[in-house]
C-alpha positions as CSV (number, residue, x, y, z in Angstrom):
1,M,-35.1,35.0,19.3
2,D,-36.6,32.3,17.1
3,I,-38.6,29.5,18.7
4,H,-37.2,27.1,16.0
5,K,-33.7,27.6,17.2
6,L,-34.8,26.5,20.7
7,E,-36.4,23.4,19.2
8,E,-33.1,22.6,17.4
9,I,-31.2,22.4,20.7
10,G,-33.8,20.2,22.3
11,I,-36.2,22.6,23.9
12,N,-39.9,21.9,23.4
13,P,-41.8,24.9,24.6
14,G,-45.1,23.3,23.5
15,D,-47.8,23.9,26.1
16,A,-45.9,26.6,27.9
17,L,-45.7,28.6,24.7
18,E,-49.4,28.2,24.0
19,Q,-50.3,29.2,27.6
20,M,-48.0,32.2,28.0
21,G,-47.5,33.5,24.5
22,E,-44.2,33.8,22.7
23,E,-43.1,37.0,24.3
24,A,-43.9,36.0,27.9
25,Y,-42.3,32.6,27.4
26,L,-39.1,34.0,26.0
27,S,-39.0,36.5,28.9
28,Q,-39.4,33.8,31.5
29,L,-36.9,31.5,29.7
30,K,-34.3,34.3,29.6
31,S,-35.0,35.1,33.3
32,F,-34.5,31.5,34.4
33,I,-31.4,30.9,32.2
34,G,-29.8,34.2,33.2
35,G,-30.8,33.8,36.9
36,Y,-28.7,32.9,39.9
37,E,-30.2,29.5,40.6
38,F,-27.4,27.7,38.8
39,M,-24.8,29.6,40.8
40,R,-26.7,29.0,44.1
41,L,-26.9,25.3,43.4
42,G,-23.1,25.2,42.6
43,Q,-22.3,27.0,45.9
44,A,-24.5,24.8,47.9
45,V,-22.9,21.7,46.4
46,S,-19.4,23.1,46.9
47,R,-20.1,23.9,50.6
48,G,-21.7,20.6,51.3
49,Q,-25.1,22.2,52.0
50,W,-27.0,19.2,50.7
51,Q,-30.5,20.2,52.0
52,T,-30.2,23.6,50.4
53,A,-28.9,22.1,47.2
54,M,-31.9,19.7,47.1
55,M,-34.4,22.6,47.6
56,I,-32.8,24.6,44.9
57,L,-32.8,21.6,42.6
58,R,-36.6,21.1,43.2
59,R,-37.3,24.7,42.3
60,M,-35.2,24.4,39.2
61,E,-37.0,21.2,38.1
62,Q,-40.4,22.9,38.6
63,K,-39.3,25.8,36.4
64,M,-37.8,23.5,33.8
65,N,-41.1,21.6,33.6
66,G,-43.0,24.8,33.1
67,L,-40.7,25.9,30.4
68,G,-40.3,22.6,28.6
69,L,-36.6,22.3,29.0
70,E,-36.3,18.6,28.3
71,N,-32.7,18.7,27.4
72,M,-31.7,20.2,30.7
73,K,-34.1,18.0,32.7
74,R,-32.1,14.9,31.6
75,Q,-29.3,15.9,33.9
76,M,-31.5,16.2,36.9
77,P,-31.7,12.5,38.0
78,Q,-27.9,12.2,38.1
79,L,-27.6,15.5,40.0
80,R,-30.3,14.5,42.4
81,K,-28.7,11.1,43.0
82,S,-25.3,12.6,43.7
83,I,-26.8,15.2,46.1
84,M,-28.8,12.6,48.0
85,S,-25.6,10.5,48.4
86,K,-23.6,13.6,49.3
87,N,-21.1,12.9,46.6
88,R,-19.5,16.3,45.9
89,A,-17.4,15.2,42.9
90,Q,-20.4,13.5,41.1
91,A,-22.6,16.5,41.8
92,R,-20.1,18.9,40.4
93,N,-19.8,16.8,37.2
94,A,-23.5,16.6,36.8
95,L,-23.8,20.3,37.4
96,A,-21.1,21.0,34.9
97,L,-23.2,19.3,32.2
98,L,-26.2,21.3,33.3
99,V,-24.3,24.6,33.1
100,Q,-23.0,23.6,29.6
101,K,-26.7,23.4,28.4
102,R,-27.3,26.7,30.1
103,V,-24.4,28.3,28.2
104,Q,-25.7,26.9,25.0
105,L,-29.0,28.6,25.7
106,L,-27.5,31.9,26.8
107,K,-25.7,32.1,23.4
108,L,-29.0,32.2,21.7
109,F,-30.1,35.3,23.6
């Protein structure tokens, strides 16, 4: 995995890369992107479990902040708004955009 490829798709590892080192950063990034948080969030939204969805969203935002995933964080305000208003259709659409970014990253690994 090349860090420059990450930068090309809008990921700025910056401080996280300096603090963790390249190998640890890539390991944590791969773990997050390949993890089940995205699926759990989708299930919570589909089932109307709004409080659970918000907790998962907060954990994901913290992890994204730590990894410098700016391109994915752009989807969070819309997703948060739709979860808070309990709008399942909007939440699914915002989640679809987030998952699209995730797939783009998974292809790099």
